[in-house]
N, C-alpha and C positions, 0 to 999 in steps of 0.2 A: 866450296864448289865454285868453279870459275864460270864466267859468262858463257864460254863456248860449251862447257859441259851441260849447262842449264838448257841451252838451245838444242843440244843433241838428244836430250831426253824426250820421249813422247809425252804429249799433253795428257794430264789426268782429268777425269770428269769432274772431280771436286776442286780442281785448281782455280783459284779466284783471280789469278793474274792473266791478262791477255797480252801477248806480245805481237806487235804488228810485223808486217813483212819488212826486211831490211831494205833501206833505200840508199843508193850511192849518190853522193853529191859530186859537184864538179872538181872539188879540191881533193877527192879521194877518201873523204870521211864516210862512214856508214852510220846512218841514223835509224834507230829502232824505237818505235813507240811502245809505251807500256800503259795498260789500262787495267782497271779492276772491274770484274763483272758485278753488276748490280744484283741486289737481293729483292725480296718482295716489297720492302719499304721504298727502295729507290731503284726502279727498273732501268735497264740499259747500262752500258759500260760508262765508267767515270775515268777520265784521263788522269794518270799519275805523273807522267813525265816522259823523258826520252833518254836513251843511252846514245852517246856519240862516240864512235870508235874511230880513232884517227891513228893509224899505224899501231903502235904498242900501247897508246894511251886510251883509256876509257874514262869518260866523264858522265855524270848523271845530272840532268837538269830537271828539277821537279816542276810540275805544272801548277800554276797558281789558279785557284778557284775564287774568282772575284765575287761571285754571288755568295759563297759561304762567308767570306771575310766581311762583306756588307751586312749579311744577316746577323753575324755575331756582334758587329758594331751597333746595329739598331737594337738588338735584344739587350745589350749592355746598357745603352742609354735609357731604354724603357724600364728596365729593372731599377736603375738608379733613381729615375723619376718616381716610381712607385714607392721605393723605400723612403725617399725624402718626404713624399706626401704623407705617408703613414707616420713618420716621425713628427711632422708638424701637427698633424691632427691629434696625435696621442698626447703630445706635450707642446703647447703653443710656445713660440719664442719670446712672448712678453712675460713679465714677472707676475706671480700670483698677487692679486690685490684683495683677496678675501682673508679675513682673519681679524684678530683683535689687536689693537694698538694700545700700549700703555705708555703713559708719560711719567717718567720718573723725576722726582724732585731732588 
């Protein structure tokens, strides 16, 4: 399905993508925003990116969600710290000093 065919179709009630109104720029390119409708866990639309139509060329530029990237980074660091702490508490890094020593002659 081409981009033009997609825009010519009527919107469905269960369609989760929201296309914005096309905007013409000064150099003749058309910019179309794309968002995803939110569900009950995340209300409100979430930006996905933009289509840029310039003549016969169409390009897709994804939107970057800096909050999600930061959240994944913080969560990864926290998880690494918890795993390292549990590993040290379960088995300390120093050698075992309990046991019997025998001296052989």
